[in-house]
C-alpha positions in Angstrom: 11.4 -1.8 12.3 9.3 0.0 9.7 5.8 1.3 10.5 3.0 0.5 8.1 3.3 3.7 6.1 7.0 3.3 5.6 6.5 -0.3 4.6 3.9 0.6 2.0 6.1 3.4 0.7 9.0 0.9 0.4 6.7 -1.6 -1.3 5.5 1.0 -3.9 9.0 2.3 -4.7 10.3 -1.2 -4.9 7.6 -2.1 -7.4 8.9 0.6 -9.7 6.7 3.6 -8.7 8.4 7.0 -8.3 9.0 8.5 -4.9 6.5 11.2 -5.6 3.8 8.7 -6.5 4.5 6.7 -3.4 4.4 9.9 -1.2 1.0 10.8 -2.8 -0.5 7.4 -2.0 0.9 7.2 1.6 -0.2 10.7 2.5 -3.7 10.2 1.3 -6.4 10.4 4.0 -8.1 7.1 3.0 -4.9 5.2 2.8 -3.9 6.4 6.2 -7.2 5.4 7.7 -6.8 1.9 6.3 -3.2 1.6 7.5 -4.3 2.6 11.0 -6.9 -0.1 11.3 -6.3 -3.0 13.5 -6.2 -5.4 11.9 -5.5 -4.0 8.4 -8.0 -5.1 5.8 -5.7 -5.7 2.8 -8.6 -5.9 0.3 -9.8 -2.5 1.3 -6.2 -1.1 1.5 -5.6 -2.3 -2.1 -8.9 -0.9 -3.3 -8.2 2.5 -1.7 -4.6 2.6 -3.1 -5.8 1.9 -6.6 -8.5 4.5 -6.3 -6.0 7.2 -5.1 -3.2 6.4 -7.5 -4.6 4.3 -10.4 -1.5 2.0 -10.1 -1.5 -1.0 -12.3 0.3 -3.7 -10.5 1.5 -6.7 -12.5 0.3 -10.1 -11.2 3.6 -10.8 -9.4 3.5 -7.4 -7.6 -0.1 -8.0 -6.7 0.7 -11.4 -5.1 3.5 -9.8 -3.2 1.2 -7.1 -1.9 -1.2 -9.8 -0.6 1.6 -11.7 1.1 3.0 -8.7 2.8 -0.1 -6.8 3.9 -2.2 -9.9 4.6 0.2 -10.5 7.6 -0.6 -7.2 9.3 -2.9 -8.0 12.2 
């Protein structure tokens, strides 16, 4: 089973981001803090990811993000 960091990296690379960009996001201190929260706050995780990376998710990718990371408790 994937841990939260691996799941996020897989999500980002599956959304068309490069491996280097995904590594940058997942290794960021703020992103790691959000991934280690119990429960994960998906709104805050999304905000931190966008602040770190300036990713522009299309609406389908954004909906998928909420479905996947909204289930982490």
